[in-house]
C-alpha positions in Angstrom: 145.2 321.5 86.6 147.0 321.5 83.3 149.9 323.3 81.6 149.3 326.7 80.0 150.6 327.4 76.5 152.1 330.5 75.0 148.8 331.1 73.1 146.6 333.9 74.2 143.8 333.1 76.5 140.4 333.1 75.0 137.0 333.0 76.7 133.6 331.8 75.4 130.4 332.6 77.4 127.6 330.1 77.4 125.0 328.6 79.8 126.2 326.4 82.7 123.9 323.4 82.8 125.8 320.9 84.9 128.1 322.1 87.7 131.8 321.4 88.0 135.1 322.7 86.9 137.5 320.7 84.8 140.7 321.2 82.7 142.0 319.1 79.9 142.6 319.0 76.1 139.8 319.8 73.7 138.4 317.2 71.4 136.3 318.6 68.6 133.6 316.1 67.9 131.8 316.1 64.6 129.9 313.7 62.5 132.5 313.8 59.6 129.6 312.9 57.3 130.3 311.3 54.0 128.9 313.1 50.9 125.5 311.8 49.8 125.6 310.9 46.2 122.8 311.8 43.7 122.1 309.4 40.9 119.1 308.8 38.7 117.3 305.5 39.0 114.9 303.7 36.7 111.3 302.8 37.6 112.4 299.2 37.8 115.0 300.0 40.5 112.5 301.9 42.7 111.2 298.8 44.6 114.7 297.7 45.6 115.5 301.3 46.7 112.4 301.4 48.9 113.3 298.0 50.4 116.7 299.4 51.3 115.0 302.3 53.0 112.9 299.8 55.1 116.0 297.9 56.1 117.8 301.1 57.0 114.9 302.3 59.1 114.8 299.0 60.9 118.5 299.0 61.6 118.3 302.6 62.9 115.4 301.7 65.2 117.4 298.7 66.6 120.4 300.9 67.2 118.4 303.6 69.0 116.5 301.0 71.1 119.7 299.5 72.2 121.1 302.9 73.3 117.7 303.5 75.0 118.0 300.2 76.9 121.5 300.9 78.0 120.6 304.3 79.3 117.6 302.8 81.1 119.9 300.3 82.9 122.6 302.9 83.7 120.7 306.1 84.4 117.0 305.1 84.7 113.9 305.1 82.6 113.3 308.8 82.9 116.6 309.6 81.1 116.1 306.9 78.5 112.7 308.5 77.6 114.5 311.3 75.7 114.9 308.8 72.8 111.2 308.5 72.3 111.2 311.6 70.1 114.0 310.0 68.0 112.0 306.8 67.5 108.9 308.8 66.5 110.8 310.4 63.6 111.3 306.9 62.1 107.6 306.4 62.0 106.6 309.8 60.7 104.5 309.1 57.6 105.0 312.6 56.3 108.7 312.0 56.0 108.6 308.5 54.7 105.8 309.2 52.2 107.8 312.1 50.7 110.9 310.0 50.4 109.0 307.2 48.6 107.4 309.8 46.3 110.8 311.2 45.3 112.1 307.7 44.6 109.1 306.5 42.6 108.1 309.7 40.7 111.3 311.7 40.5 113.8 308.8 40.1 116.0 309.8 43.0 118.2 307.3 44.8 117.0 306.7 48.3 120.0 308.1 50.1 119.7 311.4 48.3 115.9 311.5 48.7 115.9 310.8 52.4 118.7 313.3 53.1 116.9 316.0 51.1 113.6 315.5 52.8 115.2 315.5 56.3 117.2 318.6 55.6 114.0 320.4 54.6 112.4 319.6 58.0 115.7 320.5 59.8 115.9 323.9 58.0 112.3 324.7 58.7 112.5 323.8 62.4 115.8 325.5 62.9 114.3 328.8 61.7 111.4 328.6 64.3 111.4 331.2 67.0 110.2 328.7 69.6 113.2 327.2 71.4 111.5 323.8 71.9 110.9 323.4 68.1 114.5 324.4 67.3 115.7 321.7 69.7 113.5 319.1 67.9 115.5 319.9 64.7 118.5 318.3 66.5 116.5 315.1 67.0 115.7 314.9 63.3 119.3 315.6 62.3 120.6 312.9 64.6 118.1 310.3 63.3 118.5 311.3 59.7 122.3 311.0 59.9 121.9 307.4 61.2 119.5 306.4 58.5 121.7 307.8 55.7 124.8 306.1 57.2 122.9 302.8 57.3 121.8 303.3 53.7 125.5 303.9 52.8 126.6 300.8 54.7 129.0 302.7 57.0 129.6 302.0 60.7 129.3 304.8 63.2 132.2 306.4 65.0 131.2 307.6 68.4 132.7 308.9 71.6 133.6 305.4 72.8 136.7 305.7 70.5 138.4 308.3 72.8 141.7 307.1 74.2 142.5 309.8 76.8 140.5 312.1 79.1 139.3 315.3 77.3 136.7 318.0 77.1 134.4 317.3 74.2 133.4 320.3 72.2 130.7 320.1 69.4 128.1 322.0 67.6 125.6 319.8 69.4 125.5 316.5 71.1 122.5 314.3 70.5 121.3 311.8 73.2 122.8 309.0 71.1 126.1 310.7 71.4 126.0 311.3 75.2 124.6 307.8 75.7 127.9 306.2 74.8 130.1 308.6 76.8 132.7 307.0 79.1 133.0 309.3 82.1 136.7 308.4 82.5 137.4 309.7 79.0 134.9 312.6 78.8 135.5 314.9 81.7 133.3 317.7 80.5 131.6 318.8 77.3 130.3 322.0 75.6 128.1 322.7 72.7 127.5 325.7 70.4 123.7 325.4 70.8 121.3 324.3 73.5 119.5 325.5 76.7 118.9 324.3 80.2 116.0 322.2 78.9 117.8 320.6 76.0 118.6 316.9 75.9 122.3 317.7 76.3 121.7 319.5 79.6 119.4 316.8 80.9 121.9 314.0 80.1 124.9 316.0 81.5 123.2 316.4 84.9 122.1 312.8 84.9 125.7 311.7 84.4 127.1 314.3 86.7 129.5 315.6 84.0 130.3 319.4 83.9 128.7 320.9 80.9 128.2 324.3 79.1 125.8 324.9 76.2 125.0 327.9 74.1 128.7 328.6 73.3 127.7 330.0 69.8 130.5 329.2 67.4 133.1 327.9 69.8 133.5 324.6 68.0 134.4 326.4 64.8 137.0 328.6 66.5 138.8 326.0 68.6 141.0 323.1 67.4 141.4 319.7 68.9 144.3 319.4 71.3 144.0 322.9 72.7 144.2 323.1 76.5 141.0 324.4 78.1 139.1 325.0 81.3 135.4 324.4 81.5 133.3 326.0 84.2 129.9 324.4 84.5 128.9 326.8 87.2 129.2 330.1 85.4 128.9 328.7 81.9 132.4 329.6 80.7 134.9 327.9 78.4 138.5 329.2 78.6 140.9 328.2 75.9 144.6 328.3 76.7 144.0 329.4 80.3 147.0 331.4 81.6 148.9 330.8 84.9 146.8 333.4 86.8 143.5 331.9 85.6 144.6 328.4 86.5 145.7 329.6 89.9 142.4 331.4 90.5 140.3 328.4 89.4 142.5 326.1 91.5 141.6 328.2 94.5 137.9 328.0 93.6 138.0 324.3 93.2 139.8 323.8 96.5 137.3 326.0 98.3 134.3 324.3 96.7 135.6 320.9 97.7 136.2 322.0 101.3 132.6 323.3 101.5 131.2 320.1 100.1 133.2 318.0 102.6 132.0 320.3 105.5 128.4 319.7 104.4 128.8 315.9 104.7 128.9 316.3 108.5 125.3 317.5 108.4 123.9 314.2 107.0 122.6 312.9 110.2 121.5 316.1 111.9 118.1 317.7 111.6 117.3 320.8 109.6 116.6 322.9 112.6 116.9 326.7 113.0 118.9 328.3 115.8 115.7 328.8 117.7 114.6 325.2 117.4 112.1 325.3 114.5 112.3 322.0 112.7 112.0 321.9 108.9 111.5 318.6 107.1 113.8 318.2 104.1 112.5 315.6 101.6 113.9 314.5 98.3 112.3 314.4 94.8 112.8 311.0 93.1 111.7 309.3 89.9 112.7 305.7 90.4 113.6 303.2 93.2 117.2 303.5 92.0 117.3 307.1 93.4 117.0 305.9 97.0 120.8 305.6 97.8 121.3 309.2 96.9 118.4 310.2 99.2 120.0 308.4 102.1 123.6 309.6 101.3 122.5 313.2 101.3 120.6 313.0 104.7 117.1 313.7 103.5 114.2 313.1 105.9 112.4 311.0 103.3 110.9 311.4 99.9 108.7 314.5 99.5 107.8 313.7 95.9 107.9 310.3 94.1 107.1 311.1 90.5 105.3 307.9 89.7 104.8 308.7 86.0 108.4 307.6 85.3 107.4 304.0 86.0 105.0 304.3 83.1 107.5 305.9 80.7 109.5 304.0 78.0 107.2 301.0 78.0 104.8 299.4 75.5 102.0 299.0 78.0 100.8 300.2 81.3 102.7 298.7 84.3 100.7 296.1 86.1 99.6 296.5 89.7 102.3 294.1 90.8 105.0 296.0 89.0 103.9 299.2 90.5 103.6 297.7 94.0 107.1 296.4 93.9 108.5 299.8 92.9 106.6 301.7 95.6 107.2 299.1 98.3 111.0 299.0 97.5 111.3 302.7 98.1 109.1 302.6 101.3 111.0 299.6 102.7 114.5 301.0 102.0 113.6 304.4 103.6 111.4 303.1 106.5 110.4 304.7 108.8 111.1 307.9 106.8 108.0 309.1 104.9 107.5 308.5 101.2 105.0 310.8 99.4 103.8 309.1 96.1 102.2 311.4 93.6 99.6 309.7 91.4 100.1 309.5 87.7 100.8 313.0 86.2 100.8 312.7 82.4 99.9 315.2 79.7 101.5 318.6 79.4 105.1 317.8 78.4 104.8 314.1 79.4 103.2 311.9 76.8 103.1 308.1 77.0 102.2 306.6 73.6 100.6 303.5 75.1 98.1 305.7 77.0 96.9 307.2 73.7 96.7 310.8 74.9 95.9 312.8 71.8 97.9 316.0 71.0 96.1 319.2 72.1 96.4 322.8 71.2 97.2 323.7 74.9 98.4 320.5 76.5 99.2 322.1 79.8 95.6 323.3 80.1 94.1 320.1 78.8 93.5 316.4 79.6 96.3 315.7 82.1 97.1 314.6 85.6 94.1 314.1 87.8 91.8 314.9 84.9 93.1 311.9 83.0 93.0 309.6 86.0 89.4 310.5 86.8 88.4 309.5 83.3 90.6 306.5 83.0 89.6 305.0 86.4 90.8 301.6 85.3 94.4 302.9 85.3 93.8 305.1 88.4 92.4 302.3 90.5 95.2 300.0 89.6 97.7 302.5 90.8 95.7 303.3 93.9 95.7 299.6 94.8 99.5 299.4 94.4 100.1 302.4 96.5 97.7 301.2 99.2 99.3 297.8 99.3 102.7 299.5 99.7 101.3 301.5 102.6 101.3 298.5 104.8 104.7 299.7 106.1 102.9 302.8 107.5 105.3 305.3 106.0 103.6 305.9 102.6 101.6 309.0 101.8 99.5 309.6 98.7 99.2 312.9 96.7 97.0 314.0 93.8 98.4 316.3 91.1 96.8 319.3 89.5 93.6 319.5 91.6 91.8 322.6 90.6 88.8 322.5 92.9 87.1 320.6 95.7 84.9 318.5 93.4 88.0 316.9 91.8 89.4 316.2 95.2 86.2 314.6 96.4 86.0 312.4 93.2 89.6 311.3 93.6 88.9 310.4 97.3 85.8 308.5 96.3 87.9 306.4 93.9 90.3 305.8 96.7 87.5 304.6 99.0 86.3 302.2 96.3 89.8 300.6 96.3 90.0 300.6 100.1 86.8 298.6 100.3 88.1 296.1 97.7 91.2 295.5 99.7 89.3 295.1 103.0 87.0 292.5 101.3 90.1 290.7 100.0 91.7 290.8 103.5 94.8 292.6 102.0 96.8 294.6 104.5 97.1 298.4 104.0 97.4 301.6 106.1 93.8 302.6 107.0 95.1 306.0 108.1 97.5 306.7 105.1 97.7 310.5 104.8 96.2 311.8 101.6 97.3 315.2 100.2 96.9 317.4 97.2 99.3 319.5 95.2 98.6 323.2 95.0 99.8 324.1 91.5 96.7 325.7 90.0 95.7 329.3 91.0 92.1 328.1 91.7 93.4 325.6 94.2 95.5 328.2 95.9 92.6 330.6 96.2 90.3 327.9 97.6 92.9 326.3 99.9 90.6 326.8 102.9 88.0 324.6 101.2 90.5 321.9 100.0 92.1 321.7 103.5 88.9 320.2 104.8 89.2 317.2 102.4 92.8 316.2 102.7 95.7 315.7 105.2 98.4 317.9 103.7 99.3 320.3 100.9 102.4 320.3 98.6 102.9 323.4 96.6 104.2 322.7 93.1 105.8 326.0 92.3 106.8 325.2 88.8 103.3 325.0 87.5 101.8 327.5 89.9 104.2 330.2 88.6 103.5 329.3 85.0 99.8 329.3 85.4 99.5 332.3 87.7 101.8 334.5 85.5 100.7 333.0 82.1 104.3 332.2 81.2 105.4 329.4 78.9 109.0 328.7 80.1 109.9 327.1 76.8 109.1 330.2 74.9 112.2 332.3 75.0 110.3 335.5 74.2 108.4 335.3 77.5 110.7 333.2 79.7 112.0 336.3 81.4 108.5 336.7 83.0 108.9 333.4 84.9 109.6 334.9 88.3 109.4 332.7 91.4 109.5 335.8 93.7 106.8 337.7 91.8 104.6 339.4 94.5 101.6 337.4 93.3 103.4 334.1 93.8 104.6 335.0 97.3 101.1 336.1 98.3 99.6 332.9 96.9 102.0 330.8 98.9 101.3 332.8 102.0 97.6 332.4 101.6 97.9 328.6 101.1 100.1 328.3 104.2 97.6 330.3 106.4 94.6 328.2 105.2 96.5 325.0 105.8 97.6 325.9 109.3 94.1 327.1 110.3 93.0 323.5 109.4 96.0 322.0 111.3 97.6 320.5 108.2 101.2 320.8 107.0 102.5 322.5 103.8 105.4 321.4 101.7 107.0 323.1 98.6 108.3 320.6 96.1 109.0 322.7 93.0 112.2 324.4 91.9 111.8 327.2 94.5 112.4 324.6 97.2 115.9 323.9 95.9 116.9 327.6 95.6 119.0 328.1 98.8 118.6 331.9 98.4 114.9 331.6 98.9 115.0 329.2 101.9 114.6 332.2 104.3 111.6 333.5 102.4 109.8 330.1 102.3 110.5 329.4 105.9 109.3 332.8 106.9 106.1 332.3 105.0 105.4 329.3 107.3 106.3 326.4 104.9 106.8 323.3 107.0 108.6 321.1 104.5 110.9 321.5 101.5 111.5 318.7 98.9 114.1 319.0 96.2 116.8 317.1 94.4 118.8 314.9 96.8 122.1 316.7 96.1 120.7 320.0 97.3 119.5 318.8 100.7 122.9 319.4 102.4 123.0 323.0 101.2 119.5 323.7 102.4 120.2 322.1 105.7 123.2 324.3 106.3 121.2 327.5 105.5 118.3 326.5 107.8 120.6 325.6 110.6 122.4 328.9 110.3 119.3 331.2 110.8 116.5 331.7 113.3 112.9 331.4 112.5 112.4 335.0 113.6 114.9 336.2 111.0 113.0 334.3 108.3 109.7 335.7 109.5 111.1 339.2 109.2 112.1 338.5 105.6 108.7 337.3 104.7 107.0 340.2 106.5 109.0 342.6 104.3 108.5 340.6 101.2 104.7 340.8 101.5 104.9 344.6 101.3 107.2 344.8 98.3 106.0 345.5 94.8 108.6 343.7 92.8 110.1 340.2 92.6 113.6 341.8 92.5 113.1 343.4 95.9 111.8 340.1 97.4 114.6 338.0 96.1 117.1 340.6 97.3 116.0 340.6 100.9 115.9 336.8 101.1 119.3 336.5 99.4 120.8 339.1 101.7 119.9 337.0 104.8 121.1 333.7 103.2 124.4 335.3 102.2 125.0 336.7 105.6 124.4 333.4 107.4 125.8 330.9 104.9 128.1 332.6 102.4 129.9 329.4 101.7 126.8 327.6 100.6 125.7 330.6 98.5 129.1 330.5 96.8 128.7 326.8 96.2 125.2 327.2 94.7 126.3 330.0 92.4 123.6 332.3 93.8 
């Protein structure tokens, strides 16, 4: 695992955002920016300077689009979409107009003018209290650096130049940095800033590279070449690990590997409790390319196909045929396992420029998901046709997002019936009995679940939004993020109420939010009566082990106690206690 040095061991605490433990030499990655010269230009030189700016912007756009295309090929459209924010910076009229003004009226050379304007924006956003806005400063910094380098006529040095495996440590890593990483050379990376929702974290998980963010000033205190150990589980960076540390982590690595190997034997067995209660374990996917991972991890099918990712990173809405091919490919490869396709869920934090969704003061409470689809019926009906056509394999299910009441559900079903009639008239095959469900992610839907149950075939509880809406918590706002509590008594009672209403109507209930992937909460959800869980494919084996290690009666006892508790801490504790007692190895692997 590496050779310790005589230097004293030093530890940095951060946030683990991509699991794994690696050891290797540190490589401090920085931009090594060249100084930006300041010179006075004449009025006659201004047109040429502005022309240079236009060329630099065009070159930068081409570079970013090439990186975006490469990411789309290698990791999928969803991961490539993080570059949309970078490209928008290049078209921001407030930035460009200010640069042109400084060139024309103040006689500044264009490099200096652009660098100065960009730094003003970066400084302003970096001082914001909102974590999301601070992270957008990193987007501007990355793009501005590229524009200035293009203006200076210099080539970029990136992480492709590494010659040996190392742990990359930097103040920050922009998507354009991580996009060129060679996994054989970059075995892990850490950054001084960032959060679990930052681009760095998203890309690290997508590439399956151990990563730690939020290390404060580690990149300033560590030198390239230093031996280090990076723990993506606990969020720890250890410089000059001593013999004892290396031995302890070696033991941890060996044990984790043994646990993972033991879980592989569960791939083809059902998630069934010791007293024969079967739980369906589905996988959440974004693109057809995710299917191999679903199969490899032994999922029972797809519990949530986020169809909006087919719409992302495009110049236009995908055609019916394009959508049909994507849905049919997934259904065909997983047949006869079920595939639940959620209709277009845009708005909130997912904006598609070609759909022209205007910015709103409260986007999560605005024109999004089913609300958008019921107004843009042209887009909605096209998608419904594609889904219905794919249903001819008889293993496709359809699900509406963000239903807030029975009227919305009836309107959506009315649109579905219109499309059904069209396909019948055209003699196009589809499943006349395709199950149609609704997501329960708005409190009003949870409270009227008994009414909604009469109009659909199944429920899927989207806990991410349900928690945020019910507790009035913006997870991106670090001042209130601590209030985001999946085990809050209100959330547990809402889930219980939804399950009871569904079962009275003889329909099944799934949970497809982050709660479903939390192995410590599997006893609680099973005890509350949830029939199905859908999570990231890689978490399926862990959930299967926990479920197969307990009885339904044990889970019911946990839920019964939970419904009497007054705090989320008590509820989590009782569920975690059972999970730990029946599957300590899985709990250790998950870091719970």
